[in-house]
C-alpha positions in Angstrom: 105.8 92.7 103.2 109.5 92.2 103.7 111.8 94.4 105.7 115.0 94.3 103.7 116.4 97.2 105.7 116.7 95.1 108.8 120.2 95.1 110.3 120.2 91.3 110.0 121.0 91.8 106.3 124.0 94.0 106.8 126.7 91.3 106.1 127.2 90.8 102.4 127.2 87.0 102.5 123.7 86.9 103.9 122.4 89.2 101.2 124.1 87.1 98.5 122.7 83.9 100.0 119.2 85.2 100.2 119.3 86.1 96.5 121.3 83.1 95.3 119.2 80.3 96.9 115.9 81.1 95.3 117.6 82.1 92.0 119.4 78.7 91.9 116.2 76.9 92.8 114.3 78.7 90.1 116.9 77.8 87.5 116.6 74.1 88.7 112.8 74.3 88.3 113.2 75.5 84.7 115.6 72.7 83.8 113.3 70.2 85.5 110.4 71.4 83.3 108.3 73.3 85.8 108.1 76.9 84.4 105.5 78.0 86.9 107.8 77.3 89.9 110.8 78.6 88.0 109.1 82.0 87.4 107.9 82.1 91.0 111.4 81.5 92.5 113.2 83.7 90.0 110.7 86.4 90.8 111.4 86.0 94.5 115.2 86.3 93.7 114.6 89.4 91.7 112.6 91.0 94.4 115.3 90.1 97.0 118.0 91.5 94.7 116.3 94.8 94.4 115.6 95.0 98.1 119.0 93.9 99.2 121.3 95.5 96.7 119.6 98.3 94.8 117.4 99.9 97.5 119.4 98.7 100.6 119.7 101.2 103.4 120.1 99.3 106.7 118.8 100.9 109.9 121.3 101.6 112.6 120.4 99.8 115.8 122.1 102.4 118.0 119.9 105.3 116.9 117.3 104.6 119.5 119.7 104.7 122.4 121.3 108.0 121.2 118.0 109.7 121.0 117.3 109.2 124.7 120.4 111.1 125.7 
């Protein structure tokens, strides 16, 4: 469903932001008294953390041009 190996996510600050934003919003929802939305957003943050930090193997964009030579 999500392509976490896209070269767009290569910079560390983008990966941190993609994980931190839904995680922070999920914590806010728990504090505000909405556990459903808190679980939903924290689950999205956990999925992003796994995809962007644990199983992250970005594709090289130059591979296609090297294969043609």
